[in-house]
ZADRENLUM-624906 format. One record per residue: x, y, z of N, C-alpha, C in turn; residue in three letters. Coordinates in pm, whole numbers, plus 50000, padded with zeros to 5 digits. Example, Ala and Ser with C-alpha at 12.3 -4.5 7.8 and 13.67 -1.06 7.14 Angstrom:
<pts>
n.u, n.v, n.w, ca.u, ca.v, ca.w, c.u, c.v, c.w, residu
51319, 49431, 50780, 51230, 49550, 50780, 51320, 49670, 50780, Ala $
51285, 49775, 50708, 51367, 49894, 50714, 51290, 50003, 50787, Ser $
</pts>
This chain:
<pts>
n.u, n.v, n.w, ca.u, ca.v, ca.w, c.u, c.v, c.w, residu
63973, 24847, 24856, 64095, 24777, 24873, 64088, 24633, 24837, Met $
64198, 24577, 24790, 64200, 24427, 24756, 64173, 24348, 24882, Thr $
64109, 24229, 24863, 64074, 24152, 24977, 64199, 24080, 25023, Thr $
64299, 24055, 24946, 64419, 23993, 24986, 64543, 24095, 24970, Thr $
64607, 24140, 25085, 64710, 24233, 25083, 64826, 24185, 24994, Pro $
64887, 24279, 24929, 65001, 24237, 24841, 65130, 24272, 24921, Leu $
65228, 24201, 24874, 65369, 24242, 24915, 65435, 24314, 24798, Thr $
65477, 24448, 24827, 65518, 24528, 24712, 65658, 24591, 24764, Val $
65751, 24581, 24667, 65877, 24653, 24682, 65867, 24785, 24607, Ala $
65941, 24888, 24661, 65949, 25012, 24602, 66094, 25038, 24578, Val $
66142, 25032, 24454, 66283, 25056, 24433, 66302, 25208, 24400, Leu $
66351, 25277, 24503, 66371, 25423, 24487, 66262, 25500, 24568, Gly $
66257, 25500, 24699, 66145, 25561, 24772, 66163, 25722, 24781, Pro $
66173, 25786, 24666, 66176, 25927, 24662, 66041, 25991, 24669, Gly $
66030, 26100, 24579, 65883, 26165, 24586, 65776, 26067, 24541, Gly $
65797, 26010, 24420, 65686, 25930, 24359, 65680, 25790, 24442, Val $
65798, 25728, 24451, 65799, 25596, 24525, 65757, 25607, 24660, Gly $
65805, 25717, 24727, 65766, 25729, 24876, 65616, 25744, 24891, Gly $
65558, 25827, 24798, 65418, 25853, 24812, 65334, 25716, 24785, Leu $
65374, 25648, 24675, 65300, 25519, 24650, 65324, 25423, 24766, Ile $
65442, 25416, 24812, 65469, 25317, 24920, 65395, 25355, 25045, Gly $
65384, 25476, 25082, 65322, 25518, 25204, 65172, 25496, 25188, Ala $
65110, 25529, 25077, 64966, 25510, 25060, 64933, 25356, 25057, Leu $
65006, 25271, 24996, 64992, 25130, 24990, 65007, 25071, 25141, Leu $
65109, 25114, 25216, 65129, 25070, 25355, 65008, 25105, 25435, Ala $
64968, 25234, 25415, 64850, 25283, 25498, 64725, 25202, 25462, Arg $
64715, 25150, 25346, 64590, 25074, 25308, 64608, 24927, 25346, Ala $
64716, 24888, 25411, 64729, 24754, 25461, 64820, 24658, 25388, Gly $
64890, 24702, 25289, 64973, 24609, 25209, 65114, 24614, 25281, His $
65189, 24513, 25253, 65328, 24503, 25306, 65414, 24575, 25195, Arg $
65495, 24670, 25241, 65579, 24751, 25160, 65724, 24741, 25203, Val $
65808, 24707, 25104, 65958, 24707, 25132, 66021, 24802, 25045, Val $
66083, 24902, 25109, 66151, 25012, 25031, 66296, 24967, 25014, Cys $
66350, 24978, 24889, 66482, 24947, 24859, 66562, 25076, 24824, Leu $
66665, 25101, 24905, 66745, 25221, 24890, 66881, 25203, 24947, Ala $
66960, 25309, 24946, 67092, 25301, 25011, 67082, 25286, 25154, Gly $
67198, 25251, 25217, 67190, 25209, 25365, 67147, 25325, 25449, Glu $
67189, 25446, 25423, 67156, 25553, 25508, 67008, 25588, 25492, Ser $
66947, 25590, 25375, 66800, 25605, 25361, 66726, 25492, 25422, Thr $
66774, 25364, 25396, 66712, 25252, 25446, 66692, 25253, 25604, Ala $
66806, 25308, 25670, 66813, 25306, 25811, 66704, 25410, 25865, Ala $
66693, 25525, 25793, 66597, 25625, 25827, 66458, 25575, 25827, Val $
66433, 25499, 25711, 66302, 25446, 25681, 66256, 25340, 25787, Leu $
66357, 25251, 25825, 66331, 25151, 25933, 66296, 25218, 26061, Arg $
66369, 25324, 26090, 66348, 25394, 26228, 66219, 25482, 26227, Arg $
66203, 25561, 26117, 66101, 25662, 26124, 65981, 25638, 26034, Asp $
65987, 25544, 25938, 65887, 25525, 25853, 65883, 25625, 25740, Gly $
65769, 25634, 25660, 65747, 25729, 25558, 65650, 25841, 25611, Leu $
65678, 25963, 25597, 65593, 26076, 25634, 65548, 26146, 25518, His $
65415, 26165, 25503, 65355, 26238, 25384, 65287, 26359, 25427, Val $
65299, 26469, 25348, 65232, 26588, 25366, 65152, 26607, 25234, Glu $
65028, 26609, 25241, 64946, 26618, 25115, 64803, 26685, 25140, Ser $
64767, 26780, 25056, 64634, 26839, 25068, 64531, 26731, 25043, Ala $
64561, 26641, 24945, 64464, 26537, 24908, 64457, 26416, 25002, Arg $
64582, 26380, 25042, 64575, 26253, 25130, 64599, 26284, 25279, Phe $
64611, 26404, 25311, 64645, 26437, 25453, 64784, 26419, 25496, Gly $
64818, 26455, 25620, 64950, 26436, 25673, 64949, 26311, 25766, Glu $
65039, 26220, 25731, 65047, 26090, 25812, 65191, 26030, 25804, Phe $
65214, 25940, 25894, 65337, 25865, 25898, 65295, 25721, 25896, Thr $
65368, 25630, 25834, 65335, 25498, 25824, 65464, 25410, 25830, Val $
65461, 25307, 25903, 65578, 25216, 25913, 65591, 25133, 25777, Ala $
65720, 25120, 25732, 65743, 25028, 25617, 65881, 24954, 25659, Val $
65894, 24847, 25578, 66027, 24772, 25586, 66114, 24849, 25490, Glu $
66247, 24828, 25512, 66352, 24890, 25428, 66467, 24814, 25417, Ala $
66540, 24806, 25305, 66653, 24720, 25297, 66732, 24778, 25180, Asp $
66855, 24738, 25160, 66945, 24773, 25055, 66929, 24680, 24939, Thr $
66859, 24565, 24957, 66853, 24450, 24861, 66729, 24380, 24875, Leu $
66661, 24340, 24768, 66542, 24259, 24781, 66590, 24117, 24819, Leu $
66538, 24060, 24928, 66589, 23934, 24970, 66472, 23823, 24973, Arg $
66348, 23865, 24948, 66241, 23764, 24944, 66149, 23792, 24824, Gln $
66085, 23702, 24775, 65993, 23720, 24659, 65884, 23820, 24698, Pro $
65838, 23897, 24604, 65724, 23996, 24621, 65630, 23972, 24506, Val $
65508, 24035, 24528, 65413, 24038, 24416, 65444, 24136, 24312, Asp $
65500, 24242, 24349, 65523, 24349, 24249, 65641, 24442, 24294, Ala $
65712, 24496, 24197, 65818, 24593, 24235, 65777, 24714, 24156, Val $
65759, 24838, 24222, 65746, 24967, 24160, 65880, 25030, 24142, Phe $
65926, 25052, 24024, 66060, 25109, 23997, 66039, 25262, 23982, Val $
66081, 25339, 24074, 66057, 25476, 24077, 66188, 25559, 24097, Thr $
66300, 25498, 24059, 66426, 25577, 24044, 66419, 25672, 23927, Val $
66516, 25759, 23916, 66522, 25835, 23792, 66598, 25751, 23686, Lys $
66564, 25789, 23565, 66630, 25718, 23448, 66780, 25709, 23463, Gln $
66839, 25817, 23511, 66982, 25831, 23518, 67043, 25726, 23616, Thr $
66962, 25672, 23712, 67006, 25579, 23811, 66953, 25436, 23789, Ala $
66883, 25410, 23680, 66824, 25286, 23668, 66915, 25162, 23660, Leu $
67021, 25168, 23580, 67104, 25060, 23564, 67161, 25014, 23698, Glu $
67215, 25113, 23771, 67280, 25073, 23902, 67175, 25033, 24004, Ser $
67058, 25087, 24006, 66953, 25056, 24100, 66904, 24914, 24083, Ala $
66905, 24858, 23964, 66858, 24727, 23939, 66941, 24623, 24012, Leu $
67059, 24659, 24056, 67140, 24571, 24126, 67080, 24534, 24257, Asp $
66979, 24624, 24313, 66918, 24594, 24438, 66806, 24495, 24425, Arg $
66774, 24450, 24300, 66670, 24352, 24271, 66726, 24235, 24205, Val $
66786, 24136, 24271, 66845, 24018, 24211, 66746, 23943, 24134, Pro $
66782, 23900, 24015, 66688, 23826, 23918, 66638, 23699, 23991, Ala $
66723, 23627, 24065, 66680, 23504, 24126, 66575, 23517, 24238, Gly $
66575, 23637, 24300, 66473, 23657, 24405, 66347, 23716, 24340, Val $
66367, 23800, 24233, 66258, 23861, 24170, 66161, 23755, 24101, Leu $
66222, 23672, 24032, 66144, 23565, 23957, 66046, 23625, 23859, Gly $
65927, 23582, 23865, 65826, 23627, 23768, 65740, 23741, 23824, Gly $
65779, 23809, 23924, 65696, 23918, 23978, 65676, 24028, 23877, Ala $
65565, 24097, 23896, 65534, 24213, 23813, 65629, 24324, 23850, Ala $
65690, 24389, 23745, 65777, 24499, 23756, 65709, 24616, 23689, Val $
65677, 24718, 23772, 65611, 24845, 23721, 65697, 24962, 23718, Val $
65764, 24997, 23601, 65846, 25117, 23601, 65754, 25241, 23587, Pro $
65771, 25338, 23666, 65711, 25468, 23667, 65807, 25566, 23632, Leu $
65883, 25553, 23538, 65996, 25639, 23484, 65950, 25728, 23373, Leu $
66022, 25819, 23355, 65996, 25926, 23248, 66062, 25874, 23118, Asn $
65998, 25905, 23007, 66053, 25873, 22868, 66006, 25746, 22818, Gly $
66082, 25678, 22727, 66039, 25553, 22650, 66139, 25447, 22664, Leu $
66264, 25471, 22678, 66366, 25375, 22664, 66383, 25271, 22777, Asp $
66330, 25302, 22898, 66354, 25229, 23010, 66288, 25085, 22999, His $
66182, 25068, 22928, 66107, 24943, 22905, 66206, 24833, 22848, Leu $
66283, 24881, 22748, 66378, 24785, 22685, 66484, 24749, 22779, Ala $
66526, 24844, 22858, 66627, 24813, 22963, 66585, 24707, 23061, Val $
66465, 24729, 23104, 66412, 24638, 23215, 66386, 24493, 23147, Leu $
66328, 24497, 23033, 66292, 24364, 22971, 66423, 24290, 22937, Arg $
66526, 24360, 22903, 66655, 24300, 22879, 66729, 24245, 23001, Gly $
66716, 24324, 23115, 66787, 24292, 23232, 66712, 24188, 23321, Arg $
66585, 24191, 23302, 66500, 24095, 23391, 66390, 24028, 23307, Arg $
66442, 23948, 23213, 66352, 23886, 23113, 66249, 23795, 23166, Pro $
66267, 23733, 23290, 66167, 23649, 23344, 66056, 23725, 23415, Ala $
66085, 23844, 23447, 65983, 23920, 23516, 65867, 23965, 23415, Ala $
65755, 24003, 23474, 65641, 24057, 23399, 65652, 24211, 23406, Arg $
65707, 24267, 23310, 65731, 24420, 23310, 65600, 24480, 23256, Val $
65532, 24552, 23341, 65403, 24616, 23312, 65436, 24763, 23290, Val $
65421, 24819, 23178, 65454, 24959, 23146, 65355, 25037, 23237, Ala $
65401, 25154, 23290, 65319, 25242, 23373, 65353, 25386, 23360, Gly $
65270, 25466, 23391, 65302, 25620, 23391, 65227, 25665, 23522, Thr $
65282, 25778, 23567, 65208, 25853, 23675, 65217, 26004, 23655, Ile $
65109, 26063, 23678, 65096, 26211, 23677, 65079, 26258, 23820, Arg $
65188, 26331, 23867, 65185, 26374, 24012, 65299, 26473, 24027, Val $
65284, 26560, 24121, 65392, 26637, 24167, 65420, 26593, 24318, Glu $
65524, 26515, 24337, 65564, 26474, 24469, 65715, 26486, 24484, Ala $
65753, 26536, 24598, 65901, 26570, 24622, 65949, 26511, 24751, Thr $
66062, 26449, 24751, 66119, 26393, 24864, 66205, 26525, 24926, Arg $
66162, 26569, 25045, 66225, 26690, 25110, 66339, 26634, 25198, Thr $
66343, 26518, 25244, 66449, 26448, 25316, 66421, 26300, 25318, Ala $
66518, 26221, 25358, 66489, 26071, 25345, 66354, 26045, 25429, Pro $
66272, 25977, 25362, 66139, 25938, 25422, 66045, 26039, 25439, Gly $
66067, 26161, 25389, 65966, 26278, 25400, 65924, 26313, 25264, Arg $
65794, 26306, 25240, 65741, 26330, 25096, 65637, 26436, 25113, Ile $
65654, 26533, 25015, 65553, 26641, 25000, 65472, 26625, 24869, Arg $
65359, 26602, 24866, 65268, 26588, 24751, 65204, 26722, 24725, His $
65237, 26782, 24612, 65193, 26915, 24585, 65083, 26928, 24486, Gly $
65047, 26828, 24410, 64946, 26841, 24299, 64812, 26784, 24350, Ser $
64705, 26833, 24297, 64573, 26788, 24330, 64549, 26650, 24277, Pro $
64632, 26608, 24182, 64614, 26473, 24112, 64728, 26386, 24147, Phe $
64704, 26252, 24143, 64801, 26146, 24165, 64747, 26023, 24089, Ala $
64773, 26014, 23962, 64705, 25921, 23875, 64800, 25830, 23805, Asp $
64779, 25705, 23824, 64861, 25601, 23767, 64796, 25529, 23644, Val $
64865, 25503, 23543, 64812, 25425, 23428, 64908, 25301, 23408, Gln $
64841, 25187, 23388, 64921, 25063, 23372, 64868, 24997, 23246, Leu $
64965, 24950, 23158, 64934, 24885, 23040, 64946, 24732, 23054, Ala $
64846, 24656, 23017, 64862, 24520, 23032, 64777, 24459, 23135, Gly $
64771, 24333, 23157, 64688, 24265, 23259, 64748, 24296, 23400, Pro $
64689, 24387, 23473, 64738, 24418, 23603, 64624, 24461, 23696, Ala $
64513, 24384, 23697, 64388, 24419, 23764, 64428, 24424, 23919, Asp $
64504, 24334, 23965, 64531, 24337, 24114, 64606, 24460, 24159, Asp $
64702, 24503, 24074, 64781, 24623, 24113, 64684, 24743, 24107, Leu $
64611, 24751, 23994, 64520, 24868, 23979, 64417, 24871, 24101, Ala $
64364, 24758, 24139, 64273, 24753, 24259, 64343, 24799, 24380, Glu $
64466, 24760, 24407, 64535, 24801, 24519, 64570, 24954, 24524, Ala $
64605, 25002, 24405, 64625, 25147, 24402, 64507, 25233, 24429, Leu $
64390, 25183, 24362, 64261, 25251, 24396, 64226, 25241, 24540, Arg $
64248, 25131, 24596, 64216, 25116, 24741, 64297, 25208, 24837, Gly $
64413, 25238, 24781, 64511, 25337, 24856, 64473, 25475, 24833, Ala $
64381, 25506, 24736, 64352, 25646, 24706, 64399, 25704, 24582, Gly $
64483, 25634, 24505, 64537, 25678, 24390, 64443, 25662, 24274, Leu $
64444, 25740, 24170, 64374, 25713, 24049, 64452, 25599, 23977, Gly $
64380, 25502, 23921, 64452, 25396, 23853, 64363, 25350, 23735, Ala $
64427, 25358, 23618, 64354, 25316, 23492, 64433, 25208, 23423, Thr $
64366, 25110, 23370, 64427, 25003, 23282, 64414, 25051, 23138, Leu $
64526, 25036, 23066, 64536, 25069, 22928, 64575, 24951, 22840, Arg $
64529, 24945, 22719, 64569, 24831, 22632, 64688, 24861, 22539, Ser $
64721, 24987, 22523, 64826, 25030, 22433, 64932, 25104, 22504, Asp $
65051, 25031, 22530, 65154, 25106, 22611, 65219, 25218, 22534, Glu $
65228, 25210, 22400, 65287, 25316, 22329, 65204, 25438, 22334, Thr $
65077, 25438, 22319, 64994, 25559, 22339, 65010, 25609, 22475, Ser $
65004, 25515, 22581, 65010, 25567, 22723, 65140, 25638, 22744, Met $
65252, 25589, 22703, 65382, 25658, 22719, 65398, 25790, 22655, Leu $
65348, 25793, 22526, 65350, 25917, 22446, 65270, 26025, 22500, Trp $
65149, 25982, 22555, 65057, 26082, 22616, 65123, 26159, 22732, Glu $
65192, 26070, 22816, 65262, 26131, 22927, 65379, 26224, 22875, Lys $
65459, 26166, 22782, 65578, 26240, 22737, 65537, 26372, 22664, Leu $
65424, 26370, 22598, 65373, 26493, 22517, 65351, 26612, 22614, Ala $
65311, 26575, 22748, 65296, 26687, 22838, 65432, 26717, 22913, Phe $
65499, 26605, 22947, 65603, 26608, 23048, 65727, 26691, 22973, Leu $
65753, 26653, 22842, 65869, 26720, 22778, 65862, 26869, 22772, Ala $
65745, 26918, 22721, 65741, 27071, 22728, 65741, 27127, 22860, Pro $
65676, 27059, 22960, 65681, 27107, 23094, 65814, 27112, 23156, Phe $
65888, 26997, 23144, 66016, 26988, 23197, 66114, 27082, 23133, Ala $
66124, 27082, 23002, 66215, 27160, 22930, 66192, 27314, 22953, Leu $
66074, 27360, 22948, 66042, 27504, 22963, 66060, 27550, 23101, Leu $
66009, 27466, 23199, 66039, 27522, 23338, 66181, 27518, 23375, Thr $
66260, 27426, 23319, 66399, 27419, 23351, 66477, 27532, 23285, Thr $
66448, 27536, 23153, 66513, 27645, 23070, 66490, 27789, 23133, Arg $
66378, 27828, 23170, 66345, 27955, 23217, 66326, 27969, 23359, Tyr $
66352, 27860, 23440, 66340, 27862, 23584, 66212, 27928, 23625, Arg $
66101, 27869, 23567, 65965, 27922, 23583, 65869, 27809, 23624, Ala $
65756, 27848, 23683, 65656, 27756, 23714, 65566, 27734, 23598, Asp $
65467, 27645, 23619, 65369, 27606, 23501, 65282, 27727, 23474, Ala $
65246, 27803, 23564, 65168, 27930, 23533, 65231, 28022, 23450, Gly $
65364, 28046, 23482, 65437, 28151, 23403, 65467, 28100, 23265, Thr $
65488, 27968, 23250, 65513, 27906, 23121, 65391, 27920, 23028, Val $
65270, 27889, 23083, 65148, 27889, 22991, 65101, 28028, 22967, Arg $
65150, 28133, 23047, 65112, 28271, 23015, 65226, 28350, 22936, Ser $
65336, 28367, 23014, 65437, 28454, 22948, 65514, 28381, 22835, Asp $
65508, 28249, 22828, 65583, 28175, 22734, 65487, 28094, 22635, Leu $
65371, 28145, 22623, 65265, 28075, 22551, 65304, 28032, 22404, Arg $
65359, 28128, 22326, 65400, 28091, 22191, 65500, 27981, 22188, Pro $
65602, 27979, 22277, 65703, 27876, 22270, 65642, 27748, 22318, Glu $
65560, 27759, 22421, 65488, 27635, 22468, 65403, 27573, 22356, Leu $
65337, 27643, 22286, 65250, 27598, 22178, 65333, 27535, 22065, Val $
65446, 27593, 22031, 65535, 27542, 21923, 65597, 27405, 21957, Ala $
65632, 27394, 22089, 65689, 27270, 22135, 65588, 27158, 22143, Val $
65479, 27194, 22199, 65371, 27099, 22212, 65326, 27044, 22074, Val $
65311, 27133, 21974, 65268, 27091, 21842, 65376, 26994, 21775, Glu $
65505, 27032, 21807, 65607, 26936, 21751, 65597, 26799, 21812, Glu $
65585, 26800, 21946, 65588, 26666, 22016, 65466, 26587, 21991, Ile $
65360, 26646, 21985, 65230, 26573, 21956, 65238, 26528, 21805, Thr $
65300, 26602, 21718, 65320, 26557, 21583, 65400, 26426, 21574, Gly $
65509, 26414, 21657, 65585, 26305, 21663, 65504, 26185, 21724, Val $
65434, 26222, 21827, 65348, 26113, 21898, 65247, 26057, 21800, Ala $
65183, 26143, 21722, 65079, 26081, 21621, 65145, 26004, 21515, Arg $
65269, 26052, 21473, 65339, 25966, 21369, 65377, 25834, 21424, Ala $
65393, 25823, 21564, 65431, 25697, 21630, 65300, 25613, 21655, Ala $
65186, 25654, 21606, 65067, 25570, 21609, 64969, 25605, 21720, Gly $
64986, 25725, 21787, 64896, 25761, 21894, 64793, 25863, 21837, Thr $
64695, 25890, 21929, 64597, 25992, 21892, 64597, 26115, 21969, Ala $
64714, 26141, 22034, 64731, 26257, 22120, 64728, 26380, 22037, Val $
64669, 26486, 22083, 64655, 26605, 22016, 64724, 26732, 22099, Thr $
64761, 26838, 22026, 64811, 26955, 22093, 64707, 27014, 22180, Ala $
64580, 27012, 22138, 64476, 27076, 22215, 64456, 27002, 22344, Glu $
64461, 26871, 22347, 64446, 26793, 22475, 64562, 26833, 22569, Asp $
64686, 26838, 22522, 64798, 26862, 22603, 64792, 27002, 22660, Val $
64759, 27098, 22583, 64750, 27237, 22624, 64627, 27257, 22729, Leu $
64527, 27178, 22707, 64408, 27192, 22799, 64455, 27129, 22939, Ala $
64538, 27030, 22940, 64583, 26974, 23069, 64679, 27069, 23124, Phe $
64767, 27133, 23046, 64860, 27225, 23096, 64786, 27346, 23161, Phe $
64682, 27389, 23102, 64606, 27501, 23156, 64523, 27466, 23281, Asp $
64500, 27345, 23301, 64438, 27303, 23432, 64525, 27272, 23538, Arg $
64661, 27262, 23508, 64764, 27230, 23621, 64774, 27352, 23716, Ser $
64814, 27324, 23832, 64831, 27429, 23933, 64938, 27534, 23884, Pro $
64914, 27655, 23912, 65000, 27768, 23862, 65140, 27745, 23913, His $
65159, 27712, 24037, 65297, 27696, 24100, 65365, 27567, 24072, Ala $
65304, 27470, 23997, 65358, 27341, 23975, 65507, 27360, 23899, Met $
65593, 27288, 23951, 65740, 27291, 23899, 65772, 27147, 23867, Arg $
65862, 27133, 23767, 65906, 26999, 23724, 66022, 26941, 23809, Ser $
66026, 26809, 23816, 66136, 26743, 23875, 66267, 26778, 23818, Ser $
66269, 26803, 23681, 66397, 26826, 23612, 66442, 26964, 23666, Met $
66346, 27066, 23678, 66375, 27192, 23721, 66442, 27188, 23862, Gln $
66388, 27107, 23957, 66433, 27098, 24091, 66578, 27027, 24092, Arg $
66598, 26927, 24003, 66724, 26870, 23988, 66830, 26960, 23938, Asp $
66799, 27051, 23843, 66890, 27149, 23800, 66926, 27254, 23899, Ala $
66835, 27291, 23986, 66859, 27387, 24092, 66946, 27323, 24189, Glu $
66928, 27194, 24218, 67009, 27124, 24319, 67138, 27066, 24263, Ala $
67169, 27091, 24137, 67291, 27041, 24077, 67298, 26888, 24063, Gly $
67177, 26819, 24049, 67177, 26682, 24028, 67165, 26642, 23883, Arg $
67206, 26529, 23848, 67200, 26486, 23703, 67050, 26503, 23651, Pro $
67044, 26538, 23530, 66907, 26567, 23467, 66871, 26447, 23381, Leu $
66734, 26424, 23374, 66684, 26324, 23288, 66655, 26386, 23142, Glu $
66749, 26461, 23103, 66746, 26527, 22972, 66733, 26436, 22855, Leu $
66816, 26325, 22864, 66817, 26231, 22755, 66686, 26150, 22743, Asp $
66641, 26116, 22862, 66522, 26032, 22878, 66398, 26108, 22837, Ala $
66400, 26241, 22851, 66281, 26312, 22823, 66294, 26389, 22681, Ile $
66386, 26478, 22670, 66413, 26549, 22550, 66472, 26463, 22447, Gly $
66570, 26378, 22483, 66639, 26297, 22391, 66545, 26194, 22325, Gly $
66446, 26142, 22401, 66353, 26051, 22355, 66278, 26112, 22231, Ala $
66232, 26234, 22246, 66162, 26303, 22140, 66249, 26325, 22022, Val $
66376, 26368, 22048, 66458, 26404, 21936, 66503, 26274, 21856, Leu $
66507, 26162, 21929, 66544, 26046, 21857, 66429, 25989, 21771, Arg $
66306, 26004, 21824, 66190, 25960, 21746, 66155, 26043, 21631, Ala $
66171, 26184, 21645, 66128, 26284, 21540, 66178, 26247, 21405, Ala $
66317, 26232, 21377, 66367, 26201, 21255, 66326, 26065, 21202, Pro $
66306, 25967, 21293, 66277, 25842, 21260, 66134, 25832, 21187, Ala $
66051, 25937, 21221, 65918, 25948, 21168, 65909, 26066, 21062, His $
66024, 26118, 21034, 66030, 26231, 20931, 65963, 26359, 20982, Gly $
65974, 26383, 21113, 65920, 26503, 21171, 66029, 26603, 21213, Ile $
66017, 26729, 21183, 66115, 26829, 21231, 66072, 26880, 21359, Ala $
66167, 26893, 21455, 66139, 26945, 21591, 66240, 27052, 21631, Ala $
66252, 27162, 21558, 66348, 27260, 21588, 66341, 27330, 21720, Pro $
66218, 27363, 21757, 66196, 27432, 21885, 66233, 27338, 22005, Ala $
66200, 27206, 21995, 66242, 27110, 22096, 66387, 27101, 22099, Thr $
66452, 27085, 21992, 66589, 27065, 21982, 66666, 27190, 22040, Ala $
66612, 27312, 22016, 66674, 27425, 22077, 66667, 27430, 22226, Arg $
66543, 27393, 22280, 66531, 27384, 22418, 66628, 27273, 22487, Leu $
66634, 27160, 22425, 66729, 27055, 22478, 66865, 27111, 22475, Val $
66910, 27164, 22374, 67052, 27229, 22372, 67072, 27325, 22470, Ala $
66972, 27424, 22499, 66987, 27522, 22600, 66999, 27467, 22735, Asp $
66902, 27363, 22764, 66920, 27306, 22906, 67044, 27229, 22915, Val $
67094, 27160, 22807, 67218, 27091, 22821, 67339, 27177, 22852, Ala $
67330, 27307, 22795, 67437, 27404, 22818, 67430, 27473, 22946, Arg $
67312, 27450, 23018, 67294, 27512, 23142, 67268, 27666, 23134, Gly $
67192, 27703, 23028, 67171, 27849, 22997, 67031, 27896, 23054, Thr $
66970, 27814, 23146, 66847, 27856, 23198, 66849, 27998, 23255, Gly $
66741, 28072, 23230, 66726, 28206, 23287, 66583, 28227, 23325, Arg $
66569, 28316, 23418, 66424, 28347, 23471, 66357, 28436, 23367, Glu $
66231, 28431, 23360, 66152, 28517, 23274, 66098, 28636, 23365, Val $
</pts>
């Protein structure tokens, strides 16, 4: 753990943000969760409760508010892409100042949004690989055996804090490669699990040909964008993932919530023609999910 505790805000204490906030608070850091009034009231009263095979079951006290009112060392932005613009109103630029802003959102486009809306802040690109779900305000279920954060740029203090809290934390020098490596797995996983209402195990077995086709398309786009990601690496990670793992897009579809379809599938389809890559299998999946034609296998 870091010798000097950090003051960290979590914008959007859902599955991902709630898990990070709870682990950092348990490790001795000051955590301020930013959310709507009803959620903030629950967090002030009951704290964050985590159920996890990796981290155990525990409850930890955190601060909670609807608005950032004091400077912090860092803000983890963990809302969905669909809520990013409105959520940023909870982080006034005058209070934020030059604090590190770490978005752990899906896709590629959010970095430009944050750097445009908060130009004085130090926006540190980040990704996370985890399955974590908010089952109720302040209650988080961590379902995957992994919870690994990657940060691009100078962020040694944050990486040390995350490691001290029990998370995996790696520093990267190339944010483009980092983001595409995440998207190359996430896009096939989210689109196929949502389209067919299936878990990861079913996708990699019963839907293997379609999975391979989509992974090959997306990794082709990723390599054209200047990364070294390969279809073999993505499929190997897919095959190591828990059989019952489900995507957040799939859960959002089942609950009737807005989907991050544009942030995930749309990002691939915008990049493909820009690099002269055809992606018909991915385009078909995106269109099917957009029409709501998901069916079970």
